[in-house]
ChimeraX commands (.cxc) that place a marker at each C-alpha (Angstrom):
marker #1 position 4.15,6.26,-7.80 radius 0.5
marker #1 position 4.90,5.79,-4.17 radius 0.5
marker #1 position 7.99,6.37,-2.11 radius 0.5
marker #1 position 9.05,5.93,1.47 radius 0.5
marker #1 position 9.46,9.27,3.20 radius 0.5
marker #1 position 11.58,10.05,6.22 radius 0.5
marker #1 position 10.96,13.43,7.80 radius 0.5
marker #1 position 13.53,14.98,10.07 radius 0.5
marker #1 position 11.11,16.33,12.66 radius 0.5
marker #1 position 11.64,17.78,16.08 radius 0.5
marker #1 position 13.53,15.44,18.47 radius 0.5
marker #1 position 11.11,16.35,21.27 radius 0.5
marker #1 position 8.17,15.36,19.09 radius 0.5
marker #1 position 9.82,12.09,18.21 radius 0.5
marker #1 position 10.13,11.31,21.91 radius 0.5
marker #1 position 6.43,11.62,22.71 radius 0.5
marker #1 position 5.47,9.89,19.50 radius 0.5
marker #1 position 7.67,6.89,20.21 radius 0.5
marker #1 position 6.55,6.80,23.81 radius 0.5
marker #1 position 2.86,6.77,22.95 radius 0.5
marker #1 position 3.17,4.22,20.16 radius 0.5
marker #1 position 5.31,1.98,22.35 radius 0.5
marker #1 position 2.86,2.23,25.24 radius 0.5
marker #1 position -0.31,1.55,23.29 radius 0.5
marker #1 position 0.95,-0.59,20.41 radius 0.5
marker #1 position 4.51,-1.86,20.12 radius 0.5
marker #1 position 4.72,-3.07,23.73 radius 0.5
marker #1 position 1.68,-5.32,23.22 radius 0.5
marker #1 position 2.66,-8.90,22.50 radius 0.5
marker #1 position -0.50,-9.43,20.45 radius 0.5
marker #1 position -0.16,-6.34,18.27 radius 0.5
marker #1 position 0.83,-6.79,14.62 radius 0.5
marker #1 position 1.43,-3.69,12.53 radius 0.5
marker #1 position -0.27,-3.18,9.19 radius 0.5
marker #1 position 3.05,-3.53,7.39 radius 0.5
marker #1 position 3.79,-6.81,9.18 radius 0.5
marker #1 position 0.39,-8.18,8.21 radius 0.5
marker #1 position 0.86,-7.20,4.58 radius 0.5
marker #1 position 4.33,-8.73,4.44 radius 0.5
marker #1 position 3.08,-11.94,6.04 radius 0.5
marker #1 position 0.41,-12.12,3.34 radius 0.5
marker #1 position 3.04,-11.62,0.64 radius 0.5
marker #1 position 5.23,-14.32,2.16 radius 0.5
marker #1 position 2.31,-16.76,2.12 radius 0.5
marker #1 position 1.09,-15.89,-1.37 radius 0.5
marker #1 position 4.23,-15.43,-3.49 radius 0.5
marker #1 position 6.21,-18.37,-4.82 radius 0.5
marker #1 position 9.77,-18.44,-3.39 radius 0.5
marker #1 position 12.25,-17.30,-6.01 radius 0.5
marker #1 position 9.54,-16.23,-8.44 radius 0.5
marker #1 position 9.90,-13.09,-10.54 radius 0.5
marker #1 position 8.11,-10.06,-9.09 radius 0.5
marker #1 position 6.85,-6.86,-10.67 radius 0.5
marker #1 position 6.44,-4.01,-8.20 radius 0.5
marker #1 position 4.22,-1.21,-9.45 radius 0.5
marker #1 position 5.22,2.14,-7.98 radius 0.5
marker #1 position 8.60,1.03,-6.69 radius 0.5
marker #1 position 10.01,4.56,-6.45 radius 0.5
marker #1 position 13.70,5.40,-5.94 radius 0.5
marker #1 position 13.86,3.79,-2.47 radius 0.5
marker #1 position 11.17,1.63,-0.95 radius 0.5
marker #1 position 11.05,-0.63,2.09 radius 0.5
marker #1 position 8.58,-2.84,0.23 radius 0.5
marker #1 position 11.11,-3.42,-2.54 radius 0.5
marker #1 position 13.74,-4.34,0.04 radius 0.5
marker #1 position 11.38,-6.95,1.47 radius 0.5
marker #1 position 10.33,-8.31,-1.93 radius 0.5
marker #1 position 13.95,-8.66,-3.01 radius 0.5
marker #1 position 14.28,-11.29,-0.30 radius 0.5
marker #1 position 11.54,-13.33,-1.99 radius 0.5
marker #1 position 12.69,-13.11,-5.60 radius 0.5
marker #1 position 14.08,-10.81,-8.30 radius 0.5
marker #1 position 12.13,-7.55,-8.49 radius 0.5
marker #1 position 11.41,-5.42,-11.55 radius 0.5
marker #1 position 10.42,-1.92,-10.50 radius 0.5
marker #1 position 7.82,-0.11,-12.62 radius 0.5
marker #1 position 7.04,3.56,-12.07 radius 0.5
marker #1 position 5.96,6.75,-13.83 radius 0.5
marker #1 position 8.87,8.50,-12.11 radius 0.5
marker #1 position 12.32,8.07,-13.73 radius 0.5
marker #1 position 13.79,8.14,-10.21 radius 0.5
marker #1 position 12.88,4.45,-9.99 radius 0.5
marker #1 position 16.23,3.83,-11.68 radius 0.5
marker #1 position 17.83,4.63,-8.31 radius 0.5
marker #1 position 16.07,1.78,-6.49 radius 0.5
marker #1 position 19.02,-0.45,-5.65 radius 0.5
marker #1 position 16.82,-3.36,-4.53 radius 0.5
marker #1 position 15.43,-3.83,-8.06 radius 0.5
marker #1 position 17.17,-6.16,-10.47 radius 0.5
marker #1 position 15.62,-4.13,-13.31 radius 0.5
marker #1 position 13.56,-0.95,-13.60 radius 0.5
marker #1 position 11.14,0.37,-16.19 radius 0.5
marker #1 position 9.47,3.76,-16.65 radius 0.5
marker #1 position 5.99,3.97,-18.19 radius 0.5
marker #1 position 3.23,6.47,-18.80 radius 0.5
marker #1 position 0.69,4.98,-16.39 radius 0.5
marker #1 position -1.03,2.99,-19.14 radius 0.5
marker #1 position 0.31,-0.08,-20.94 radius 0.5
marker #1 position 3.21,-1.79,-19.17 radius 0.5
marker #1 position 6.37,-1.88,-21.35 radius 0.5
marker #1 position 6.70,-5.60,-20.59 radius 0.5
marker #1 position 6.08,-8.87,-22.41 radius 0.5
marker #1 position 3.11,-11.14,-21.82 radius 0.5
marker #1 position 3.38,-13.79,-19.11 radius 0.5
marker #1 position 6.79,-12.84,-17.74 radius 0.5
marker #1 position 6.09,-12.56,-13.98 radius 0.5
marker #1 position 4.97,-14.80,-11.15 radius 0.5
marker #1 position 3.63,-11.95,-9.02 radius 0.5
marker #1 position 2.62,-8.31,-9.28 radius 0.5
marker #1 position 2.73,-6.29,-6.05 radius 0.5
marker #1 position 1.76,-2.74,-5.17 radius 0.5
marker #1 position 1.79,-0.95,-1.83 radius 0.5
marker #1 position -0.28,2.25,-1.51 radius 0.5
marker #1 position -0.45,2.79,-5.26 radius 0.5
marker #1 position -3.98,1.99,-6.47 radius 0.5
marker #1 position -5.41,5.18,-5.01 radius 0.5
marker #1 position -3.27,7.07,-7.57 radius 0.5
marker #1 position -4.41,5.04,-10.59 radius 0.5
marker #1 position -6.70,6.91,-12.96 radius 0.5
marker #1 position -7.73,3.85,-15.00 radius 0.5
marker #1 position -7.84,0.80,-12.69 radius 0.5
marker #1 position -9.56,-1.35,-15.30 radius 0.5
marker #1 position -6.56,-1.00,-17.59 radius 0.5
marker #1 position -4.21,-1.54,-14.64 radius 0.5
marker #1 position -5.92,-4.82,-13.71 radius 0.5
marker #1 position -5.87,-5.99,-17.34 radius 0.5
marker #1 position -2.16,-5.21,-17.65 radius 0.5
marker #1 position -1.41,-7.10,-14.43 radius 0.5
marker #1 position -3.30,-10.09,-15.81 radius 0.5
marker #1 position -1.43,-9.87,-19.12 radius 0.5
marker #1 position 2.10,-9.85,-17.68 radius 0.5
marker #1 position 1.44,-12.67,-15.20 radius 0.5
marker #1 position 2.07,-16.31,-15.94 radius 0.5
marker #1 position -0.85,-18.71,-15.40 radius 0.5
marker #1 position -1.13,-19.31,-11.67 radius 0.5
marker #1 position 0.55,-16.00,-10.87 radius 0.5
marker #1 position -0.85,-13.62,-8.29 radius 0.5
marker #1 position -1.47,-9.91,-7.87 radius 0.5
marker #1 position -1.20,-8.64,-4.28 radius 0.5
marker #1 position -1.70,-5.14,-2.97 radius 0.5
marker #1 position -2.41,-2.87,-0.03 radius 0.5
marker #1 position -4.36,0.32,-0.61 radius 0.5
marker #1 position -6.41,2.79,1.48 radius 0.5
marker #1 position -10.08,2.03,2.01 radius 0.5
marker #1 position -12.23,4.86,0.67 radius 0.5
marker #1 position -14.67,4.59,3.60 radius 0.5
marker #1 position -12.03,5.31,6.24 radius 0.5
marker #1 position -11.91,8.89,7.52 radius 0.5
marker #1 position -8.37,9.48,6.27 radius 0.5
marker #1 position -9.33,8.56,2.70 radius 0.5
marker #1 position -12.54,10.59,2.87 radius 0.5
marker #1 position -10.57,13.65,3.97 radius 0.5
marker #1 position -8.06,13.05,1.16 radius 0.5
marker #1 position -10.84,12.71,-1.40 radius 0.5
marker #1 position -12.61,15.92,-0.48 radius 0.5
marker #1 position -9.60,18.18,0.00 radius 0.5
marker #1 position -7.44,19.77,-2.72 radius 0.5
marker #1 position -4.05,18.34,-3.62 radius 0.5
marker #1 position -2.38,21.45,-2.23 radius 0.5
marker #1 position -3.71,20.43,1.20 radius 0.5
marker #1 position -2.09,17.02,0.83 radius 0.5
marker #1 position 1.23,18.60,-0.06 radius 0.5
marker #1 position 1.19,20.88,2.98 radius 0.5
marker #1 position -0.29,18.56,5.57 radius 0.5
marker #1 position 0.05,14.91,4.59 radius 0.5
marker #1 position 3.80,14.51,4.98 radius 0.5
marker #1 position 3.78,16.31,8.32 radius 0.5
marker #1 position 0.96,14.09,9.53 radius 0.5
marker #1 position 2.68,10.91,8.38 radius 0.5
marker #1 position 5.96,11.96,9.98 radius 0.5
marker #1 position 8.22,8.89,10.14 radius 0.5
marker #1 position 5.68,6.15,9.54 radius 0.5
marker #1 position 6.89,3.06,7.66 radius 0.5
marker #1 position 3.88,3.60,5.43 radius 0.5
marker #1 position 4.63,7.24,4.64 radius 0.5
marker #1 position 4.99,8.44,1.07 radius 0.5
marker #1 position 5.17,11.63,-0.91 radius 0.5
marker #1 position 1.69,12.88,-1.88 radius 0.5
marker #1 position 0.62,12.17,-5.46 radius 0.5
marker #1 position -2.74,13.07,-7.03 radius 0.5
marker #1 position -5.40,10.58,-5.93 radius 0.5
marker #1 position -8.47,9.20,-7.69 radius 0.5
marker #1 position -9.71,6.44,-5.32 radius 0.5
marker #1 position -11.38,4.50,-8.15 radius 0.5
marker #1 position -10.30,1.07,-6.87 radius 0.5
marker #1 position -10.49,1.72,-3.16 radius 0.5
marker #1 position -13.49,-0.20,-1.89 radius 0.5
marker #1 position -13.73,-3.96,-1.58 radius 0.5
marker #1 position -16.54,-4.01,-4.13 radius 0.5
marker #1 position -14.50,-2.00,-6.65 radius 0.5
marker #1 position -11.44,-4.20,-6.12 radius 0.5
marker #1 position -13.48,-7.32,-6.77 radius 0.5
marker #1 position -15.21,-5.83,-9.82 radius 0.5
marker #1 position -12.00,-4.68,-11.50 radius 0.5
marker #1 position -10.05,-7.84,-10.71 radius 0.5
marker #1 position -12.77,-10.27,-11.75 radius 0.5
marker #1 position -13.45,-8.14,-14.81 radius 0.5
marker #1 position -9.83,-8.67,-15.86 radius 0.5
marker #1 position -10.08,-12.43,-15.32 radius 0.5
marker #1 position -8.63,-12.83,-11.82 radius 0.5
marker #1 position -9.96,-15.07,-9.07 radius 0.5
marker #1 position -10.01,-13.17,-5.76 radius 0.5
marker #1 position -8.53,-15.19,-2.90 radius 0.5
marker #1 position -8.05,-12.64,-0.10 radius 0.5
marker #1 position -9.97,-9.37,0.22 radius 0.5
marker #1 position -10.18,-7.81,3.66 radius 0.5
marker #1 position -9.84,-4.52,5.53 radius 0.5
marker #1 position -7.45,-3.90,8.42 radius 0.5
marker #1 position -7.12,-1.04,10.89 radius 0.5
marker #1 position -3.45,-0.57,11.86 radius 0.5
marker #1 position -1.95,1.81,14.39 radius 0.5
marker #1 position -3.00,5.44,13.68 radius 0.5
marker #1 position 0.14,6.67,11.90 radius 0.5
marker #1 position -1.50,9.98,11.05 radius 0.5
marker #1 position -1.88,10.64,14.77 radius 0.5
marker #1 position 1.84,11.31,15.04 radius 0.5
marker #1 position 1.47,14.99,14.28 radius 0.5
marker #1 position -0.51,15.83,17.43 radius 0.5
marker #1 position -1.22,14.35,20.86 radius 0.5
marker #1 position -4.76,15.71,20.59 radius 0.5
marker #1 position -5.24,13.81,17.34 radius 0.5
marker #1 position -3.57,10.61,18.53 radius 0.5
marker #1 position -6.01,9.72,21.30 radius 0.5
marker #1 position -9.29,9.96,19.35 radius 0.5
marker #1 position -7.64,8.13,16.44 radius 0.5
marker #1 position -6.51,5.40,18.82 radius 0.5
marker #1 position -10.03,5.08,20.26 radius 0.5
marker #1 position -11.41,4.81,16.71 radius 0.5
marker #1 position -8.87,2.07,15.95 radius 0.5
marker #1 position -9.94,0.18,19.09 radius 0.5
marker #1 position -13.60,0.45,18.06 radius 0.5
marker #1 position -13.06,-0.75,14.49 radius 0.5
marker #1 position -10.98,-3.71,15.64 radius 0.5
marker #1 position -13.49,-4.70,18.33 radius 0.5
marker #1 position -15.95,-6.26,15.87 radius 0.5
marker #1 position -15.88,-7.58,12.32 radius 0.5
marker #1 position -19.17,-5.80,11.69 radius 0.5
marker #1 position -17.14,-2.60,11.27 radius 0.5
marker #1 position -14.54,-4.12,8.96 radius 0.5
marker #1 position -15.79,-2.06,6.03 radius 0.5
marker #1 position -14.68,1.14,7.77 radius 0.5
marker #1 position -11.11,0.04,8.47 radius 0.5
marker #1 position -8.20,1.96,6.99 radius 0.5
marker #1 position -6.54,-0.40,4.51 radius 0.5
marker #1 position -7.61,-3.01,1.98 radius 0.5
marker #1 position -5.30,-5.98,1.50 radius 0.5
marker #1 position -5.93,-8.27,-1.42 radius 0.5
marker #1 position -4.54,-11.27,-3.26 radius 0.5
marker #1 position -5.98,-12.51,-6.54 radius 0.5
marker #1 position -4.71,-15.22,-8.87 radius 0.5
marker #1 position -4.61,-15.73,-12.63 radius 0.5
marker #1 position -6.25,-19.07,-13.40 radius 0.5
marker #1 position -3.62,-21.61,-14.29 radius 0.5
marker link #1:1,2 radius 0.2
marker link #1:2,3 radius 0.2
marker link #1:3,4 radius 0.2
marker link #1:4,5 radius 0.2
marker link #1:5,6 radius 0.2
marker link #1:6,7 radius 0.2
marker link #1:7,8 radius 0.2
marker link #1:8,9 radius 0.2
marker link #1:9,10 radius 0.2
marker link #1:10,11 radius 0.2
marker link #1:11,12 radius 0.2
marker link #1:12,13 radius 0.2
marker link #1:13,14 radius 0.2
marker link #1:14,15 radius 0.2
marker link #1:15,16 radius 0.2
marker link #1:16,17 radius 0.2
marker link #1:17,18 radius 0.2
marker link #1:18,19 radius 0.2
marker link #1:19,20 radius 0.2
marker link #1:20,21 radius 0.2
marker link #1:21,22 radius 0.2
marker link #1:22,23 radius 0.2
marker link #1:23,24 radius 0.2
marker link #1:24,25 radius 0.2
marker link #1:25,26 radius 0.2
marker link #1:26,27 radius 0.2
marker link #1:27,28 radius 0.2
marker link #1:28,29 radius 0.2
marker link #1:29,30 radius 0.2
marker link #1:30,31 radius 0.2
marker link #1:31,32 radius 0.2
marker link #1:32,33 radius 0.2
marker link #1:33,34 radius 0.2
marker link #1:34,35 radius 0.2
marker link #1:35,36 radius 0.2
marker link #1:36,37 radius 0.2
marker link #1:37,38 radius 0.2
marker link #1:38,39 radius 0.2
marker link #1:39,40 radius 0.2
marker link #1:40,41 radius 0.2
marker link #1:41,42 radius 0.2
marker link #1:42,43 radius 0.2
marker link #1:43,44 radius 0.2
marker link #1:44,45 radius 0.2
marker link #1:45,46 radius 0.2
marker link #1:46,47 radius 0.2
marker link #1:47,48 radius 0.2
marker link #1:48,49 radius 0.2
marker link #1:49,50 radius 0.2
marker link #1:50,51 radius 0.2
marker link #1:51,52 radius 0.2
marker link #1:52,53 radius 0.2
marker link #1:53,54 radius 0.2
marker link #1:54,55 radius 0.2
marker link #1:55,56 radius 0.2
marker link #1:56,57 radius 0.2
marker link #1:57,58 radius 0.2
marker link #1:58,59 radius 0.2
marker link #1:59,60 radius 0.2
marker link #1:60,61 radius 0.2
marker link #1:61,62 radius 0.2
marker link #1:62,63 radius 0.2
marker link #1:63,64 radius 0.2
marker link #1:64,65 radius 0.2
marker link #1:65,66 radius 0.2
marker link #1:66,67 radius 0.2
marker link #1:67,68 radius 0.2
marker link #1:68,69 radius 0.2
marker link #1:69,70 radius 0.2
marker link #1:70,71 radius 0.2
marker link #1:71,72 radius 0.2
marker link #1:72,73 radius 0.2
marker link #1:73,74 radius 0.2
marker link #1:74,75 radius 0.2
marker link #1:75,76 radius 0.2
marker link #1:76,77 radius 0.2
marker link #1:77,78 radius 0.2
marker link #1:78,79 radius 0.2
marker link #1:79,80 radius 0.2
marker link #1:80,81 radius 0.2
marker link #1:81,82 radius 0.2
marker link #1:82,83 radius 0.2
marker link #1:83,84 radius 0.2
marker link #1:84,85 radius 0.2
marker link #1:85,86 radius 0.2
marker link #1:86,87 radius 0.2
marker link #1:87,88 radius 0.2
marker link #1:88,89 radius 0.2
marker link #1:89,90 radius 0.2
marker link #1:90,91 radius 0.2
marker link #1:91,92 radius 0.2
marker link #1:92,93 radius 0.2
marker link #1:93,94 radius 0.2
marker link #1:94,95 radius 0.2
marker link #1:95,96 radius 0.2
marker link #1:96,97 radius 0.2
marker link #1:97,98 radius 0.2
marker link #1:98,99 radius 0.2
marker link #1:99,100 radius 0.2
marker link #1:100,101 radius 0.2
marker link #1:101,102 radius 0.2
marker link #1:102,103 radius 0.2
marker link #1:103,104 radius 0.2
marker link #1:104,105 radius 0.2
marker link #1:105,106 radius 0.2
marker link #1:106,107 radius 0.2
marker link #1:107,108 radius 0.2
marker link #1:108,109 radius 0.2
marker link #1:109,110 radius 0.2
marker link #1:110,111 radius 0.2
marker link #1:111,112 radius 0.2
marker link #1:112,113 radius 0.2
marker link #1:113,114 radius 0.2
marker link #1:114,115 radius 0.2
marker link #1:115,116 radius 0.2
marker link #1:116,117 radius 0.2
marker link #1:117,118 radius 0.2
marker link #1:118,119 radius 0.2
marker link #1:119,120 radius 0.2
marker link #1:120,121 radius 0.2
marker link #1:121,122 radius 0.2
marker link #1:122,123 radius 0.2
marker link #1:123,124 radius 0.2
marker link #1:124,125 radius 0.2
marker link #1:125,126 radius 0.2
marker link #1:126,127 radius 0.2
marker link #1:127,128 radius 0.2
marker link #1:128,129 radius 0.2
marker link #1:129,130 radius 0.2
marker link #1:130,131 radius 0.2
marker link #1:131,132 radius 0.2
marker link #1:132,133 radius 0.2
marker link #1:133,134 radius 0.2
marker link #1:134,135 radius 0.2
marker link #1:135,136 radius 0.2
marker link #1:136,137 radius 0.2
marker link #1:137,138 radius 0.2
marker link #1:138,139 radius 0.2
marker link #1:139,140 radius 0.2
marker link #1:140,141 radius 0.2
marker link #1:141,142 radius 0.2
marker link #1:142,143 radius 0.2
marker link #1:143,144 radius 0.2
marker link #1:144,145 radius 0.2
marker link #1:145,146 radius 0.2
marker link #1:146,147 radius 0.2
marker link #1:147,148 radius 0.2
marker link #1:148,149 radius 0.2
marker link #1:149,150 radius 0.2
marker link #1:150,151 radius 0.2
marker link #1:151,152 radius 0.2
marker link #1:152,153 radius 0.2
marker link #1:153,154 radius 0.2
marker link #1:154,155 radius 0.2
marker link #1:155,156 radius 0.2
marker link #1:156,157 radius 0.2
marker link #1:157,158 radius 0.2
marker link #1:158,159 radius 0.2
marker link #1:159,160 radius 0.2
marker link #1:160,161 radius 0.2
marker link #1:161,162 radius 0.2
marker link #1:162,163 radius 0.2
marker link #1:163,164 radius 0.2
marker link #1:164,165 radius 0.2
marker link #1:165,166 radius 0.2
marker link #1:166,167 radius 0.2
marker link #1:167,168 radius 0.2
marker link #1:168,169 radius 0.2
marker link #1:169,170 radius 0.2
marker link #1:170,171 radius 0.2
marker link #1:171,172 radius 0.2
marker link #1:172,173 radius 0.2
marker link #1:173,174 radius 0.2
marker link #1:174,175 radius 0.2
marker link #1:175,176 radius 0.2
marker link #1:176,177 radius 0.2
marker link #1:177,178 radius 0.2
marker link #1:178,179 radius 0.2
marker link #1:179,180 radius 0.2
marker link #1:180,181 radius 0.2
marker link #1:181,182 radius 0.2
marker link #1:182,183 radius 0.2
marker link #1:183,184 radius 0.2
marker link #1:184,185 radius 0.2
marker link #1:185,186 radius 0.2
marker link #1:186,187 radius 0.2
marker link #1:187,188 radius 0.2
marker link #1:188,189 radius 0.2
marker link #1:189,190 radius 0.2
marker link #1:190,191 radius 0.2
marker link #1:191,192 radius 0.2
marker link #1:192,193 radius 0.2
marker link #1:193,194 radius 0.2
marker link #1:194,195 radius 0.2
marker link #1:195,196 radius 0.2
marker link #1:196,197 radius 0.2
marker link #1:197,198 radius 0.2
marker link #1:198,199 radius 0.2
marker link #1:199,200 radius 0.2
marker link #1:200,201 radius 0.2
marker link #1:201,202 radius 0.2
marker link #1:202,203 radius 0.2
marker link #1:203,204 radius 0.2
marker link #1:204,205 radius 0.2
marker link #1:205,206 radius 0.2
marker link #1:206,207 radius 0.2
marker link #1:207,208 radius 0.2
marker link #1:208,209 radius 0.2
marker link #1:209,210 radius 0.2
marker link #1:210,211 radius 0.2
marker link #1:211,212 radius 0.2
marker link #1:212,213 radius 0.2
marker link #1:213,214 radius 0.2
marker link #1:214,215 radius 0.2
marker link #1:215,216 radius 0.2
marker link #1:216,217 radius 0.2
marker link #1:217,218 radius 0.2
marker link #1:218,219 radius 0.2
marker link #1:219,220 radius 0.2
marker link #1:220,221 radius 0.2
marker link #1:221,222 radius 0.2
marker link #1:222,223 radius 0.2
marker link #1:223,224 radius 0.2
marker link #1:224,225 radius 0.2
marker link #1:225,226 radius 0.2
marker link #1:226,227 radius 0.2
marker link #1:227,228 radius 0.2
marker link #1:228,229 radius 0.2
marker link #1:229,230 radius 0.2
marker link #1:230,231 radius 0.2
marker link #1:231,232 radius 0.2
marker link #1:232,233 radius 0.2
marker link #1:233,234 radius 0.2
marker link #1:234,235 radius 0.2
marker link #1:235,236 radius 0.2
marker link #1:236,237 radius 0.2
marker link #1:237,238 radius 0.2
marker link #1:238,239 radius 0.2
marker link #1:239,240 radius 0.2
marker link #1:240,241 radius 0.2
marker link #1:241,242 radius 0.2
marker link #1:242,243 radius 0.2
marker link #1:243,244 radius 0.2
marker link #1:244,245 radius 0.2
marker link #1:245,246 radius 0.2
marker link #1:246,247 radius 0.2
marker link #1:247,248 radius 0.2
marker link #1:248,249 radius 0.2
marker link #1:249,250 radius 0.2
marker link #1:250,251 radius 0.2
marker link #1:251,252 radius 0.2
marker link #1:252,253 radius 0.2
view
C-alpha cells in the first residue's frame, strides 16, 4: 500500500532544500523528526523479538528495515511487489479485506502512512485484533484529516496526486507513491471509535507536526509551511490541526 520513494531531482534544488532544512530543523539540538518520534514509539511499545505484521510493506520500505531490527517481519500488501521486500522474513498478498493469516499469530501489527488508503477501516481494525495474540499491540502513523495537506488531498482528484504529490514530497523519508485515499480513519475520534469497536484499548493517541516535507518543492511554499509548523507546535491547544496521528492500542491480555 505504501512505498518509499526516492526522486532524482535537480542537484541545485537539492542544495537549497538541504540548506534550509539543516538551518531551520536538523541543526537544532532539540528537534526530533516525525520519523524519529514514530520509531521511538515503536521501540517503546513493541516486545523485543516479537513477531511483527507490517501492513503495506511494499517492495522496499525504510519502516520494514527498522522493524526487522526489533523482530521478524511479515509484510502484507495488496501489491505483489511486496515479495521483493528483502527485510521481510515472509510476505503475503491480499485483497484489502480479510488477512490471509491465522488467528493470534503476531505480537504487533504496524502500519506507516497506510490507513488513509483503507476503504473499510472497521474490517481492518477487526482483522488486526484477530491476528494479534492477547497483549499484542497495533501501532500506526497516518495523516490527520484536519491538516491542510490532508484536506487538499481529500478535495482534489487522484490525477492531481499523481502529478504533484511525488514532486512535492521529493526525497522525504516519509515519501510514497500516491494511492487512492479515503481518509475514513484519519481523525483521533475515528481512530478511537474503530479501535475500541474492534476490542482494542487505546494507549497512545496524539497528533504531531513534523518538518514541512511538502515544502521541498518550492522556497515560496517552504517558509509559510515552516511558520505554520511553528504555530502548531507552540501550543497543545492546536494539536488537533497537526499533520500526523500516531497511535498505539493493545489487545486485552
